[in-house]
C-alpha positions, 0 to 999 in steps of 0.5 A, a space after each residue: 492473516 496474509 494480505 497482498 497488494 491484489 487484496 489492497 486492490 480489491 479494498 480500494 475498489 470496494 471503498 469506491 463502489 460504496 462512495 458511489 452508491 447514491 443511496 448513501 447520503 448525509 451523515 453515512 456519506 461523510 462517515 463513508 467519506 472519512 473512511 476513504 480518507 482513512 483507507 487512502 492514507 493506510 494504503 498510501 503507507 502501505 505502498 510506500 513501504 512495498 517501494 522501499 522493500 523492492 528498492 532495497 532489494 534492488 540495491 542488494 541485487 546490484 551490489 552482488 555484482 561489484 566487489 562491494 560487500 552488501 550493507 548488513 541491514 540488506 542482507 537476507 
């Protein structure tokens, strides 16, 4: 299975649509709100991880233009 940030975006919008469904009330609405909180936490971690990978790539690319060696952990 290969998920993308586009897939994450689709999941977030689907969750938003479920929260906006006026036919969901009471316990079902509470369940959906709890699910939305969990999805938000996971999404934040995915985005933070993606940002970290991007920053590491930037550092590695910038290192190519200096005389300093690329740290082993950033070598691909």
